[in-house]
Gaussian input, Z-matrix of N, CA and C with variables (Angstrom, degrees):
# hf/3-21g

backbone

0 1
 N
 C     1     B1
 C     2     B2     1     A1
 N     3     B3     2     A2     1     D1
 C     4     B4     3     A3     2     D2
 C     5     B5     4     A4     3     D3
 N     6     B6     5     A5     4     D4
 C     7     B7     6     A6     5     D5
 C     8     B8     7     A7     6     D6
 N     9     B9     8     A8     7     D7
 C    10    B10     9     A9     8     D8
 C    11    B11    10    A10     9     D9
 N    12    B12    11    A11    10    D10
 C    13    B13    12    A12    11    D11
 C    14    B14    13    A13    12    D12
 N    15    B15    14    A14    13    D13
 C    16    B16    15    A15    14    D14
 C    17    B17    16    A16    15    D15
 N    18    B18    17    A17    16    D16
 C    19    B19    18    A18    17    D17
 C    20    B20    19    A19    18    D18
 N    21    B21    20    A20    19    D19
 C    22    B22    21    A21    20    D20
 C    23    B23    22    A22    21    D21
 N    24    B24    23    A23    22    D22
 C    25    B25    24    A24    23    D23
 C    26    B26    25    A25    24    D24
 N    27    B27    26    A26    25    D25
 C    28    B28    27    A27    26    D26
 C    29    B29    28    A28    27    D27
 N    30    B30    29    A29    28    D28
 C    31    B31    30    A30    29    D29
 C    32    B32    31    A31    30    D30
 N    33    B33    32    A32    31    D31
 C    34    B34    33    A33    32    D32
 C    35    B35    34    A34    33    D33
 N    36    B36    35    A35    34    D34
 C    37    B37    36    A36    35    D35
 C    38    B38    37    A37    36    D36
 N    39    B39    38    A38    37    D37
 C    40    B40    39    A39    38    D38
 C    41    B41    40    A40    39    D39
 N    42    B42    41    A41    40    D40
 C    43    B43    42    A42    41    D41
 C    44    B44    43    A43    42    D42
 N    45    B45    44    A44    43    D43
 C    46    B46    45    A45    44    D44
 C    47    B47    46    A46    45    D45
 N    48    B48    47    A47    46    D46
 C    49    B49    48    A48    47    D47
 C    50    B50    49    A49    48    D48
 N    51    B51    50    A50    49    D49
 C    52    B52    51    A51    50    D50
 C    53    B53    52    A52    51    D51
 N    54    B54    53    A53    52    D52
 C    55    B55    54    A54    53    D53
 C    56    B56    55    A55    54    D54
 N    57    B57    56    A56    55    D55
 C    58    B58    57    A57    56    D56
 C    59    B59    58    A58    57    D57
 N    60    B60    59    A59    58    D58
 C    61    B61    60    A60    59    D59
 C    62    B62    61    A61    60    D60
 N    63    B63    62    A62    61    D61
 C    64    B64    63    A63    62    D62
 C    65    B65    64    A64    63    D63
 N    66    B66    65    A65    64    D64
 C    67    B67    66    A66    65    D65
 C    68    B68    67    A67    66    D66
 N    69    B69    68    A68    67    D67
 C    70    B70    69    A69    68    D68
 C    71    B71    70    A70    69    D69
 N    72    B72    71    A71    70    D70
 C    73    B73    72    A72    71    D71
 C    74    B74    73    A73    72    D72
 N    75    B75    74    A74    73    D73
 C    76    B76    75    A75    74    D74
 C    77    B77    76    A76    75    D75
 N    78    B78    77    A77    76    D76
 C    79    B79    78    A78    77    D77
 C    80    B80    79    A79    78    D78
 N    81    B81    80    A80    79    D79
 C    82    B82    81    A81    80    D80
 C    83    B83    82    A82    81    D81
 N    84    B84    83    A83    82    D82
 C    85    B85    84    A84    83    D83
 C    86    B86    85    A85    84    D84
 N    87    B87    86    A86    85    D85
 C    88    B88    87    A87    86    D86
 C    89    B89    88    A88    87    D87
 N    90    B90    89    A89    88    D88
 C    91    B91    90    A90    89    D89
 C    92    B92    91    A91    90    D90
 N    93    B93    92    A92    91    D91
 C    94    B94    93    A93    92    D92
 C    95    B95    94    A94    93    D93
 N    96    B96    95    A95    94    D94
 C    97    B97    96    A96    95    D95
 C    98    B98    97    A97    96    D96
 N    99    B99    98    A98    97    D97
 C   100   B100    99    A99    98    D98
 C   101   B101   100   A100    99    D99
 N   102   B102   101   A101   100   D100
 C   103   B103   102   A102   101   D101
 C   104   B104   103   A103   102   D102
 N   105   B105   104   A104   103   D103
 C   106   B106   105   A105   104   D104
 C   107   B107   106   A106   105   D105
 N   108   B108   107   A107   106   D106
 C   109   B109   108   A108   107   D107
 C   110   B110   109   A109   108   D108
 N   111   B111   110   A110   109   D109
 C   112   B112   111   A111   110   D110
 C   113   B113   112   A112   111   D111
 N   114   B114   113   A113   112   D112
 C   115   B115   114   A114   113   D113
 C   116   B116   115   A115   114   D114
 N   117   B117   116   A116   115   D115
 C   118   B118   117   A117   116   D116
 C   119   B119   118   A118   117   D117
 N   120   B120   119   A119   118   D118
 C   121   B121   120   A120   119   D119
 C   122   B122   121   A121   120   D120
 N   123   B123   122   A122   121   D121
 C   124   B124   123   A123   122   D122
 C   125   B125   124   A124   123   D123
 N   126   B126   125   A125   124   D124
 C   127   B127   126   A126   125   D125
 C   128   B128   127   A127   126   D126
 N   129   B129   128   A128   127   D127
 C   130   B130   129   A129   128   D128
 C   131   B131   130   A130   129   D129
 N   132   B132   131   A131   130   D130
 C   133   B133   132   A132   131   D131
 C   134   B134   133   A133   132   D132
 N   135   B135   134   A134   133   D133
 C   136   B136   135   A135   134   D134
 C   137   B137   136   A136   135   D135
 N   138   B138   137   A137   136   D136
 C   139   B139   138   A138   137   D137
 C   140   B140   139   A139   138   D138
 N   141   B141   140   A140   139   D139
 C   142   B142   141   A141   140   D140
 C   143   B143   142   A142   141   D141
 N   144   B144   143   A143   142   D142
 C   145   B145   144   A144   143   D143
 C   146   B146   145   A145   144   D144
 N   147   B147   146   A146   145   D145
 C   148   B148   147   A147   146   D146
 C   149   B149   148   A148   147   D147
 N   150   B150   149   A149   148   D148
 C   151   B151   150   A150   149   D149
 C   152   B152   151   A151   150   D150
 N   153   B153   152   A152   151   D151
 C   154   B154   153   A153   152   D152
 C   155   B155   154   A154   153   D153
 N   156   B156   155   A155   154   D154
 C   157   B157   156   A156   155   D155
 C   158   B158   157   A157   156   D156
 N   159   B159   158   A158   157   D157
 C   160   B160   159   A159   158   D158
 C   161   B161   160   A160   159   D159
 N   162   B162   161   A161   160   D160
 C   163   B163   162   A162   161   D161
 C   164   B164   163   A163   162   D162
 N   165   B165   164   A164   163   D163
 C   166   B166   165   A165   164   D164
 C   167   B167   166   A166   165   D165
 N   168   B168   167   A167   166   D166
 C   169   B169   168   A168   167   D167
 C   170   B170   169   A169   168   D168
 N   171   B171   170   A170   169   D169
 C   172   B172   171   A171   170   D170
 C   173   B173   172   A172   171   D171
 N   174   B174   173   A173   172   D172
 C   175   B175   174   A174   173   D173
 C   176   B176   175   A175   174   D174
 N   177   B177   176   A176   175   D175
 C   178   B178   177   A177   176   D176
 C   179   B179   178   A178   177   D177
 N   180   B180   179   A179   178   D178
 C   181   B181   180   A180   179   D179
 C   182   B182   181   A181   180   D180
 N   183   B183   182   A182   181   D181
 C   184   B184   183   A183   182   D182
 C   185   B185   184   A184   183   D183
 N   186   B186   185   A185   184   D184
 C   187   B187   186   A186   185   D185
 C   188   B188   187   A187   186   D186
 N   189   B189   188   A188   187   D187
 C   190   B190   189   A189   188   D188
 C   191   B191   190   A190   189   D189
 N   192   B192   191   A191   190   D190
 C   193   B193   192   A192   191   D191
 C   194   B194   193   A193   192   D192
 N   195   B195   194   A194   193   D193
 C   196   B196   195   A195   194   D194
 C   197   B197   196   A196   195   D195
 N   198   B198   197   A197   196   D196
 C   199   B199   198   A198   197   D197
 C   200   B200   199   A199   198   D198
 N   201   B201   200   A200   199   D199
 C   202   B202   201   A201   200   D200
 C   203   B203   202   A202   201   D201
 N   204   B204   203   A203   202   D202
 C   205   B205   204   A204   203   D203
 C   206   B206   205   A205   204   D204
 N   207   B207   206   A206   205   D205
 C   208   B208   207   A207   206   D206
 C   209   B209   208   A208   207   D207
 N   210   B210   209   A209   208   D208
 C   211   B211   210   A210   209   D209
 C   212   B212   211   A211   210   D210
 N   213   B213   212   A212   211   D211
 C   214   B214   213   A213   212   D212
 C   215   B215   214   A214   213   D213
 N   216   B216   215   A215   214   D214
 C   217   B217   216   A216   215   D215
 C   218   B218   217   A217   216   D216
 N   219   B219   218   A218   217   D217
 C   220   B220   219   A219   218   D218
 C   221   B221   220   A220   219   D219
 N   222   B222   221   A221   220   D220
 C   223   B223   222   A222   221   D221
 C   224   B224   223   A223   222   D222
 N   225   B225   224   A224   223   D223
 C   226   B226   225   A225   224   D224
 C   227   B227   226   A226   225   D225
 N   228   B228   227   A227   226   D226
 C   229   B229   228   A228   227   D227
 C   230   B230   229   A229   228   D228
 N   231   B231   230   A230   229   D229
 C   232   B232   231   A231   230   D230
 C   233   B233   232   A232   231   D231
 N   234   B234   233   A233   232   D232
 C   235   B235   234   A234   233   D233
 C   236   B236   235   A235   234   D234
 N   237   B237   236   A236   235   D235
 C   238   B238   237   A237   236   D236
 C   239   B239   238   A238   237   D237
 N   240   B240   239   A239   238   D238
 C   241   B241   240   A240   239   D239
 C   242   B242   241   A241   240   D240
 N   243   B243   242   A242   241   D241
 C   244   B244   243   A243   242   D242
 C   245   B245   244   A244   243   D243
 N   246   B246   245   A245   244   D244
 C   247   B247   246   A246   245   D245
 C   248   B248   247   A247   246   D246
 N   249   B249   248   A248   247   D247
 C   250   B250   249   A249   248   D248
 C   251   B251   250   A250   249   D249
 N   252   B252   251   A251   250   D250
 C   253   B253   252   A252   251   D251
 C   254   B254   253   A253   252   D252
 N   255   B255   254   A254   253   D253
 C   256   B256   255   A255   254   D254
 C   257   B257   256   A256   255   D255
 N   258   B258   257   A257   256   D256
 C   259   B259   258   A258   257   D257
 C   260   B260   259   A259   258   D258
 N   261   B261   260   A260   259   D259
 C   262   B262   261   A261   260   D260
 C   263   B263   262   A262   261   D261
 N   264   B264   263   A263   262   D262
 C   265   B265   264   A264   263   D263
 C   266   B266   265   A265   264   D264
 N   267   B267   266   A266   265   D265
 C   268   B268   267   A267   266   D266
 C   269   B269   268   A268   267   D267

   B1=1.4439
   B2=1.5218
   B3=1.3396
   B4=1.4633
   B5=1.5205
   B6=1.3350
   B7=1.4697
   B8=1.5245
   B9=1.2915
   B10=1.4530
   B11=1.5228
   B12=1.2965
   B13=1.4559
   B14=1.5176
   B15=1.3029
   B16=1.4555
   B17=1.5158
   B18=1.2969
   B19=1.4569
   B20=1.5176
   B21=1.2868
   B22=1.4554
   B23=1.5155
   B24=1.2980
   B25=1.4550
   B26=1.5231
   B27=1.2979
   B28=1.4584
   B29=1.5180
   B30=1.3345
   B31=1.4551
   B32=1.5192
   B33=1.3046
   B34=1.4483
   B35=1.5081
   B36=1.3169
   B37=1.4583
   B38=1.5198
   B39=1.3041
   B40=1.4623
   B41=1.5237
   B42=1.2965
   B43=1.4496
   B44=1.5159
   B45=1.2791
   B46=1.4581
   B47=1.5262
   B48=1.3224
   B49=1.4582
   B50=1.5264
   B51=1.3117
   B52=1.4568
   B53=1.5204
   B54=1.3225
   B55=1.4562
   B56=1.5276
   B57=1.2860
   B58=1.4625
   B59=1.5209
   B60=1.3239
   B61=1.4566
   B62=1.5154
   B63=1.2995
   B64=1.4582
   B65=1.5274
   B66=1.3180
   B67=1.4596
   B68=1.5173
   B69=1.2931
   B70=1.4585
   B71=1.5188
   B72=1.3126
   B73=1.4543
   B74=1.5119
   B75=1.3040
   B76=1.4542
   B77=1.5253
   B78=1.3161
   B79=1.4569
   B80=1.5192
   B81=1.2988
   B82=1.4668
   B83=1.5245
   B84=1.3314
   B85=1.4601
   B86=1.5223
   B87=1.3322
   B88=1.4617
   B89=1.5244
   B90=1.3267
   B91=1.4619
   B92=1.5253
   B93=1.3172
   B94=1.4541
   B95=1.5264
   B96=1.3271
   B97=1.4676
   B98=1.5283
   B99=1.3294
   B100=1.4622
   B101=1.5285
   B102=1.3311
   B103=1.4626
   B104=1.5254
   B105=1.3237
   B106=1.4671
   B107=1.5157
   B108=1.3265
   B109=1.4662
   B110=1.5257
   B111=1.3262
   B112=1.4600
   B113=1.5320
   B114=1.3250
   B115=1.4706
   B116=1.5337
   B117=1.3243
   B118=1.4583
   B119=1.5221
   B120=1.3201
   B121=1.4562
   B122=1.5303
   B123=1.3300
   B124=1.4599
   B125=1.5242
   B126=1.3114
   B127=1.4655
   B128=1.5233
   B129=1.3219
   B130=1.4532
   B131=1.5258
   B132=1.3193
   B133=1.4649
   B134=1.5293
   B135=1.3233
   B136=1.4714
   B137=1.5241
   B138=1.3334
   B139=1.4584
   B140=1.5274
   B141=1.3120
   B142=1.4623
   B143=1.5290
   B144=1.3111
   B145=1.4668
   B146=1.5272
   B147=1.3155
   B148=1.4616
   B149=1.5221
   B150=1.3272
   B151=1.4606
   B152=1.5268
   B153=1.3345
   B154=1.4595
   B155=1.5313
   B156=1.3107
   B157=1.4690
   B158=1.5251
   B159=1.3240
   B160=1.4648
   B161=1.5247
   B162=1.3322
   B163=1.4666
   B164=1.5224
   B165=1.3383
   B166=1.4667
   B167=1.5275
   B168=1.3206
   B169=1.4641
   B170=1.5262
   B171=1.3294
   B172=1.4695
   B173=1.5249
   B174=1.3137
   B175=1.4621
   B176=1.5211
   B177=1.3269
   B178=1.4628
   B179=1.5302
   B180=1.3171
   B181=1.4689
   B182=1.5225
   B183=1.3346
   B184=1.4653
   B185=1.5167
   B186=1.3409
   B187=1.4675
   B188=1.5276
   B189=1.3150
   B190=1.4653
   B191=1.5318
   B192=1.3330
   B193=1.4656
   B194=1.5282
   B195=1.3244
   B196=1.4614
   B197=1.5270
   B198=1.3142
   B199=1.4688
   B200=1.5319
   B201=1.3259
   B202=1.4651
   B203=1.5263
   B204=1.3329
   B205=1.4631
   B206=1.5277
   B207=1.3233
   B208=1.4656
   B209=1.5237
   B210=1.3236
   B211=1.4649
   B212=1.5283
   B213=1.3317
   B214=1.4657
   B215=1.5250
   B216=1.3166
   B217=1.4615
   B218=1.5310
   B219=1.3315
   B220=1.4643
   B221=1.5314
   B222=1.3246
   B223=1.4701
   B224=1.5321
   B225=1.3235
   B226=1.4626
   B227=1.5239
   B228=1.3117
   B229=1.4673
   B230=1.5231
   B231=1.3098
   B232=1.4630
   B233=1.5313
   B234=1.3234
   B235=1.4629
   B236=1.5246
   B237=1.3267
   B238=1.4611
   B239=1.5173
   B240=1.3052
   B241=1.4610
   B242=1.5191
   B243=1.3123
   B244=1.4627
   B245=1.5191
   B246=1.3338
   B247=1.4653
   B248=1.5283
   B249=1.2992
   B250=1.4704
   B251=1.5304
   B252=1.3167
   B253=1.4598
   B254=1.5245
   B255=1.3129
   B256=1.4648
   B257=1.5252
   B258=1.3258
   B259=1.4596
   B260=1.5281
   B261=1.3023
   B262=1.4654
   B263=1.5289
   B264=1.3194
   B265=1.4641
   B266=1.5188
   B267=1.3122
   B268=1.4655
   B269=1.4904
   A1=108.14
   A2=118.94
   A3=121.09
   A4=111.61
   A5=116.24
   A6=119.75
   A7=110.92
   A8=115.16
   A9=121.34
   A10=109.83
   A11=115.81
   A12=122.36
   A13=105.62
   A14=116.39
   A15=120.13
   A16=111.14
   A17=114.84
   A18=121.04
   A19=107.65
   A20=115.46
   A21=119.66
   A22=110.52
   A23=116.87
   A24=118.87
   A25=109.54
   A26=115.88
   A27=120.36
   A28=107.17
   A29=116.78
   A30=121.52
   A31=113.14
   A32=117.78
   A33=120.83
   A34=108.68
   A35=117.40
   A36=117.89
   A37=109.91
   A38=116.18
   A39=121.53
   A40=108.39
   A41=114.52
   A42=120.20
   A43=110.62
   A44=116.24
   A45=120.82
   A46=111.45
   A47=117.47
   A48=121.50
   A49=111.82
   A50=117.24
   A51=119.64
   A52=110.04
   A53=114.96
   A54=120.66
   A55=109.95
   A56=115.28
   A57=121.29
   A58=108.36
   A59=115.15
   A60=120.43
   A61=108.23
   A62=116.89
   A63=121.72
   A64=109.92
   A65=115.48
   A66=121.03
   A67=108.85
   A68=116.27
   A69=120.58
   A70=109.01
   A71=115.83
   A72=122.18
   A73=108.94
   A74=115.93
   A75=120.58
   A76=106.90
   A77=115.55
   A78=121.65
   A79=109.04
   A80=115.46
   A81=120.14
   A82=108.83
   A83=115.82
   A84=121.27
   A85=112.40
   A86=117.04
   A87=119.27
   A88=111.67
   A89=116.75
   A90=120.30
   A91=109.94
   A92=117.09
   A93=120.88
   A94=110.33
   A95=116.72
   A96=120.56
   A97=110.90
   A98=117.35
   A99=120.93
   A100=110.73
   A101=117.31
   A102=121.09
   A103=110.49
   A104=116.91
   A105=120.13
   A106=110.68
   A107=116.81
   A108=121.29
   A109=110.58
   A110=116.04
   A111=121.75
   A112=112.90
   A113=115.85
   A114=122.46
   A115=112.17
   A116=115.12
   A117=121.73
   A118=108.21
   A119=116.34
   A120=121.73
   A121=107.58
   A122=116.10
   A123=122.03
   A124=111.38
   A125=117.68
   A126=120.73
   A127=110.55
   A128=116.56
   A129=120.63
   A130=111.38
   A131=117.33
   A132=120.99
   A133=110.37
   A134=116.99
   A135=120.24
   A136=110.69
   A137=117.38
   A138=121.40
   A139=110.78
   A140=116.38
   A141=121.31
   A142=111.23
   A143=116.29
   A144=119.15
   A145=110.83
   A146=117.33
   A147=120.23
   A148=110.72
   A149=117.77
   A150=122.28
   A151=109.98
   A152=117.19
   A153=121.80
   A154=111.12
   A155=117.72
   A156=121.70
   A157=109.95
   A158=117.81
   A159=122.25
   A160=110.00
   A161=117.41
   A162=120.54
   A163=111.64
   A164=116.97
   A165=120.00
   A166=111.51
   A167=117.17
   A168=120.16
   A169=110.83
   A170=117.67
   A171=120.47
   A172=109.98
   A173=116.64
   A174=120.21
   A175=110.89
   A176=117.59
   A177=121.58
   A178=110.16
   A179=116.26
   A180=119.88
   A181=111.77
   A182=117.22
   A183=120.14
   A184=110.14
   A185=117.19
   A186=120.30
   A187=110.60
   A188=117.02
   A189=121.11
   A190=110.86
   A191=116.81
   A192=121.35
   A193=112.45
   A194=117.36
   A195=121.92
   A196=113.08
   A197=117.17
   A198=121.40
   A199=111.97
   A200=117.69
   A201=120.36
   A202=111.21
   A203=116.46
   A204=119.69
   A205=110.79
   A206=117.08
   A207=120.89
   A208=110.28
   A209=117.21
   A210=120.89
   A211=110.73
   A212=117.05
   A213=120.59
   A214=110.72
   A215=117.36
   A216=120.81
   A217=110.43
   A218=116.71
   A219=120.22
   A220=111.38
   A221=117.40
   A222=120.62
   A223=110.36
   A224=116.60
   A225=120.67
   A226=110.75
   A227=116.87
   A228=121.06
   A229=110.34
   A230=116.93
   A231=121.25
   A232=110.79
   A233=115.72
   A234=120.40
   A235=113.07
   A236=117.11
   A237=120.84
   A238=114.64
   A239=117.60
   A240=120.86
   A241=110.50
   A242=114.87
   A243=120.13
   A244=111.00
   A245=117.19
   A246=119.49
   A247=108.91
   A248=116.18
   A249=123.08
   A250=113.20
   A251=117.56
   A252=121.37
   A253=111.90
   A254=117.05
   A255=119.88
   A256=112.53
   A257=118.48
   A258=121.75
   A259=112.51
   A260=116.70
   A261=120.28
   A262=109.71
   A263=117.35
   A264=120.98
   A265=112.33
   A266=119.02
   A267=121.32
   A268=110.84
   D1=130.49
   D2=-179.40
   D3=-71.72
   D4=159.23
   D5=178.33
   D6=-61.99
   D7=160.16
   D8=179.58
   D9=-72.31
   D10=132.51
   D11=171.59
   D12=-108.48
   D13=97.05
   D14=-173.59
   D15=-70.73
   D16=130.64
   D17=173.60
   D18=-99.81
   D19=136.71
   D20=-178.50
   D21=-70.82
   D22=138.10
   D23=175.33
   D24=-71.25
   D25=157.29
   D26=176.77
   D27=-77.18
   D28=93.49
   D29=-171.78
   D30=-81.81
   D31=-21.20
   D32=179.30
   D33=-120.04
   D34=122.73
   D35=179.66
   D36=-65.54
   D37=115.87
   D38=179.53
   D39=-117.30
   D40=54.89
   D41=-177.97
   D42=-62.95
   D43=146.51
   D44=177.31
   D45=-73.92
   D46=-4.32
   D47=-177.82
   D48=-108.43
   D49=22.48
   D50=179.99
   D51=-79.89
   D52=162.26
   D53=178.84
   D54=-63.43
   D55=148.20
   D56=178.98
   D57=-99.82
   D58=151.47
   D59=177.96
   D60=-136.56
   D61=132.76
   D62=179.70
   D63=-68.00
   D64=144.30
   D65=178.40
   D66=-148.83
   D67=162.13
   D68=176.91
   D69=-101.96
   D70=133.27
   D71=177.35
   D72=-126.37
   D73=151.00
   D74=171.15
   D75=-110.46
   D76=118.02
   D77=-178.44
   D78=-121.74
   D79=154.63
   D80=177.08
   D81=-62.30
   D82=128.48
   D83=-174.92
   D84=-58.94
   D85=-41.62
   D86=-177.26
   D87=-65.88
   D88=-38.75
   D89=179.86
   D90=-70.57
   D91=-41.13
   D92=179.11
   D93=-63.09
   D94=-43.46
   D95=178.15
   D96=-61.97
   D97=-43.26
   D98=179.20
   D99=-64.07
   D100=-41.03
   D101=179.18
   D102=-62.60
   D103=-42.55
   D104=178.94
   D105=-64.81
   D106=-41.37
   D107=178.13
   D108=-60.11
   D109=-38.68
   D110=-179.31
   D111=-85.43
   D112=3.44
   D113=-179.98
   D114=57.78
   D115=40.67
   D116=176.51
   D117=-86.87
   D118=132.07
   D119=178.05
   D120=-77.16
   D121=98.36
   D122=-174.69
   D123=-62.34
   D124=-41.48
   D125=179.86
   D126=-61.18
   D127=-44.41
   D128=-178.93
   D129=-65.86
   D130=-41.60
   D131=179.47
   D132=-65.77
   D133=-44.79
   D134=178.88
   D135=-62.31
   D136=-44.22
   D137=179.93
   D138=-62.08
   D139=-45.07
   D140=-178.80
   D141=-63.72
   D142=-45.83
   D143=-178.89
   D144=-68.13
   D145=-43.58
   D146=178.98
   D147=-61.93
   D148=-37.94
   D149=177.13
   D150=-58.49
   D151=-44.35
   D152=-179.98
   D153=-67.43
   D154=-41.19
   D155=178.44
   D156=-62.72
   D157=-43.40
   D158=178.62
   D159=-63.16
   D160=-44.48
   D161=179.74
   D162=-60.52
   D163=-44.30
   D164=179.56
   D165=-65.14
   D166=-39.27
   D167=179.74
   D168=-67.93
   D169=-40.26
   D170=176.16
   D171=-61.40
   D172=-42.19
   D173=179.26
   D174=-64.49
   D175=-43.63
   D176=179.62
   D177=-60.88
   D178=-45.63
   D179=-179.44
   D180=-66.18
   D181=-38.22
   D182=177.95
   D183=-62.37
   D184=-45.58
   D185=178.85
   D186=-62.49
   D187=-39.42
   D188=178.72
   D189=-64.65
   D190=-45.14
   D191=-179.41
   D192=-64.70
   D193=-29.84
   D194=-174.89
   D195=-109.04
   D196=13.71
   D197=-176.23
   D198=-60.27
   D199=-40.50
   D200=-179.26
   D201=-62.62
   D202=-45.27
   D203=179.63
   D204=-63.87
   D205=-44.89
   D206=-178.78
   D207=-61.39
   D208=-43.56
   D209=179.05
   D210=-63.45
   D211=-42.92
   D212=179.70
   D213=-65.47
   D214=-42.10
   D215=178.70
   D216=-62.98
   D217=-46.06
   D218=179.23
   D219=-62.49
   D220=-37.60
   D221=177.84
   D222=-65.25
   D223=-39.84
   D224=178.03
   D225=-63.91
   D226=-44.77
   D227=178.96
   D228=-63.75
   D229=-40.16
   D230=178.91
   D231=-62.75
   D232=-41.44
   D233=-177.10
   D234=-79.28
   D235=-38.70
   D236=-171.51
   D237=-111.88
   D238=-10.74
   D239=-175.58
   D240=81.96
   D241=178.41
   D242=-179.34
   D243=-77.80
   D244=143.47
   D245=174.03
   D246=-61.24
   D247=140.38
   D248=178.31
   D249=64.67
   D250=13.80
   D251=-177.79
   D252=-60.35
   D253=-30.68
   D254=-178.17
   D255=-67.39
   D256=-19.09
   D257=179.18
   D258=-100.15
   D259=3.59
   D260=-179.50
   D261=-69.90
   D262=137.19
   D263=-176.71
   D264=-108.58
   D265=8.89
   D266=179.32
   D267=-128.65

């Protein structure tokens, strides 16, 4: 059995149905002009991308905060095997 690859829990609710708040952004003029020409919803794209960046950073920080536990757990599994492994039927 391979070591555990811990996935970070979703610690901050980032629902797509949360309230919106106006903010000021500085964007490259040429890209903004092209997006408008292509009828791209800039707010929606920025929100979606920022949501993904936040999720990845939360996951990275969770793995960093719990690295010692994950390493210790994996070492235990490596040394002792999985609990109840002797009753596994697959």
